[in-house]
C-alpha positions as CSV (number, residue, x, y, z in Angstrom):
1,M,-12.7,8.7,-49.8
2,V,-16.2,10.0,-48.9
3,T,-16.7,10.9,-45.2
4,V,-20.1,11.0,-43.6
5,S,-20.2,12.0,-40.0
6,S,-22.8,9.7,-38.5
7,Y,-24.2,6.2,-38.9
8,R,-27.7,7.7,-39.4
9,Q,-26.5,9.8,-42.2
10,R,-25.0,6.8,-44.0
11,S,-28.2,4.9,-43.5
12,D,-30.2,7.7,-45.0
13,S,-27.7,8.0,-47.8
14,R,-28.0,4.3,-48.6
15,R,-31.8,4.6,-48.6
16,M,-31.5,7.5,-51.1
17,A,-29.1,5.6,-53.3
18,F,-31.5,2.6,-53.3
19,Q,-34.4,4.9,-54.3
20,L,-32.3,6.4,-57.1
21,L,-31.2,3.0,-58.4
22,F,-34.7,1.5,-58.2
23,S,-36.1,4.6,-59.9
24,A,-33.6,4.4,-62.7
25,E,-34.5,0.8,-63.4
26,M,-38.2,1.3,-63.0
27,N,-38.2,4.1,-65.5
28,S,-35.6,2.6,-67.8
29,L,-33.4,5.7,-67.5
30,P,-29.6,5.7,-67.5
31,A,-28.3,6.5,-64.0
32,H,-26.5,9.6,-65.1
33,T,-29.7,10.9,-66.8
34,L,-31.8,10.3,-63.7
35,F,-29.2,12.0,-61.5
36,D,-28.1,14.9,-63.8
37,E,-31.6,15.9,-64.7
38,G,-33.0,15.7,-61.2
39,Y,-35.5,12.9,-61.8
40,Y,-35.4,12.0,-58.2
41,C,-38.0,12.7,-55.5
42,E,-37.5,16.3,-54.3
43,E,-39.1,15.3,-51.0
44,I,-36.2,13.1,-50.0
45,G,-33.7,16.0,-50.7
46,L,-30.6,16.3,-52.8
47,P,-28.3,13.3,-52.8
48,C,-25.2,13.7,-50.7
49,D,-21.8,12.6,-51.7
50,F,-22.2,9.1,-50.2
51,S,-25.6,8.6,-52.0
52,R,-24.0,9.7,-55.2
53,L,-21.0,7.4,-54.7
54,L,-23.2,4.4,-54.1
55,F,-25.8,5.1,-56.8
56,L,-23.4,6.1,-59.6
57,G,-20.9,3.4,-58.7
58,A,-23.4,0.6,-58.6
59,A,-24.9,1.9,-61.9
60,E,-21.4,1.9,-63.5
61,H,-20.7,-1.7,-62.5
62,L,-24.0,-3.4,-63.1
63,Q,-22.6,-6.2,-65.2
64,L,-20.1,-7.2,-62.6
65,L,-22.6,-6.9,-59.8
66,D,-25.1,-9.0,-61.7
67,Q,-22.5,-11.6,-62.5
68,L,-21.8,-12.0,-58.7
69,I,-25.5,-12.3,-58.1
70,L,-25.7,-15.1,-60.8
71,E,-22.9,-16.9,-59.0
72,T,-24.5,-16.7,-55.5
73,A,-28.2,-16.5,-55.9
74,I,-29.0,-20.1,-56.5
75,D,-31.8,-20.6,-59.0
76,W,-32.3,-16.8,-59.4
77,Q,-31.6,-14.8,-62.5
78,P,-31.1,-11.1,-61.9
79,S,-33.6,-10.4,-64.7
80,R,-36.2,-12.3,-62.8
81,M,-35.6,-10.9,-59.3
82,P,-37.9,-8.3,-57.8
83,L,-36.5,-4.9,-58.7
84,A,-36.4,-3.7,-55.2
85,D,-34.4,-6.7,-53.9
86,K,-32.1,-6.5,-56.9
87,A,-31.4,-2.8,-56.3
88,I,-30.7,-3.4,-52.6
89,I,-28.3,-6.3,-53.4
90,R,-26.5,-4.4,-56.1
91,L,-25.9,-1.4,-53.8
92,A,-24.6,-3.7,-51.0
93,I,-22.3,-5.6,-53.3
94,Y,-20.9,-2.3,-54.7
95,E,-20.3,-1.1,-51.2
96,M,-18.7,-4.4,-50.1
97,L,-16.3,-4.2,-53.1
98,Y,-15.5,-0.5,-53.4
99,V,-16.0,1.3,-50.1
100,D,-13.1,0.4,-48.0
101,D,-14.1,2.2,-44.8
102,V,-17.3,0.2,-44.3
103,P,-17.1,-3.3,-42.9
104,I,-18.7,-6.0,-45.0
105,S,-21.0,-6.9,-42.0
106,V,-22.3,-3.3,-41.9
107,S,-23.1,-3.4,-45.6
108,I,-25.0,-6.6,-45.2
109,D,-26.9,-5.4,-42.1
110,E,-27.8,-2.1,-43.8
111,A,-29.1,-4.0,-46.9
112,V,-31.2,-6.3,-44.7
113,E,-32.7,-3.2,-43.1
114,L,-33.5,-1.8,-46.5
115,A,-35.1,-5.1,-47.5
116,K,-37.3,-5.0,-44.4
117,E,-38.5,-1.5,-45.4
118,F,-38.6,-1.8,-49.2
119,G,-38.3,-5.5,-50.1
120,A,-40.8,-7.0,-52.5
121,Q,-41.8,-9.9,-50.4
122,E,-41.9,-11.0,-46.8
123,K,-38.9,-13.2,-47.3
124,S,-36.8,-10.4,-48.9
125,P,-34.7,-9.7,-45.9
126,A,-33.7,-13.4,-45.6
127,F,-33.0,-13.6,-49.4
128,V,-30.9,-10.4,-49.4
129,N,-29.0,-11.7,-46.4
130,G,-28.4,-15.0,-48.0
131,V,-27.1,-13.6,-51.3
132,L,-24.8,-11.1,-49.5
133,G,-23.6,-13.8,-47.1
134,Q,-22.5,-15.8,-50.1
135,I,-20.7,-12.7,-51.6
136,A,-19.0,-12.2,-48.3
137,T,-17.8,-15.8,-48.4
138,L,-16.4,-15.3,-51.9
139,L,-14.6,-12.1,-50.8
140,A,-13.0,-14.0,-47.9
141,E,-12.1,-17.2,-49.8
142,Q,-11.0,-15.5,-53.1
143,P,-9.6,-12.0,-52.1
144,E,-7.3,-12.0,-55.1
145,R,-10.3,-12.0,-57.4
146,F,-11.5,-8.7,-55.9
147,T,-8.4,-6.5,-56.2
148,A,-8.8,-3.3,-58.1
149,T,-7.0,-4.8,-61.2
150,A,-9.0,-8.0,-61.1
151,L,-12.2,-6.1,-60.7
152,A,-11.4,-3.8,-63.7
153,D,-10.4,-6.8,-65.8
154,G,-13.5,-8.7,-64.6
155,E,-15.9,-6.1,-65.9
156,L,-15.5,-7.2,-69.5
157,A,-15.5,-10.9,-68.6
158,A,-18.6,-10.4,-66.4
159,E,-20.4,-8.7,-69.2
160,M,-19.6,-11.5,-71.6
161,E,-20.5,-14.2,-69.1
162,L,-23.8,-12.5,-68.1
163,A,-24.8,-12.2,-71.8
164,T,-23.9,-15.8,-72.4
165,H,-25.8,-17.0,-69.3
166,Q,-28.9,-14.9,-70.2
167,E,-28.9,-16.2,-73.8
168,G,-28.9,-19.7,-72.4
169,F,-31.7,-18.9,-70.1
170,M,-33.7,-17.4,-72.9
171,N,-33.2,-20.5,-75.1
172,E,-34.4,-22.9,-72.4
């Protein structure tokens, strides 16, 4: 488990993870390439362990994260969301699912703060809060769906479901 000594350090780490994830998508670079080759902004410093955990973890589980977004973001396709909002939501969902020592409410609050700072629209904080609130409800109502085994099994199912859903959207 990654340990970061202060709340402020974790907030800064989330900001950096968001910037990395956003940059990877904006530049159509695989996450590992962006990270390994140092295509991140030198001014914000080197990513710490918590930034690395969030960024690489979210990048590794994009299909599952996007499937959860599809289930909860009513009338919103991940492919049509503003990139900043989508990156914030992806990071928060990853943290909610995989980082045990952070309460879900903290993940949501931190994501809303990122949306206030980097969100694509004035309503981004409310949108981010709404989607993540729905994810939190799913986690509370269906905890068996989010065990380590279920999540691992769900990756392939989520990938297939997302592809099917996007094909249907493209054919509309």
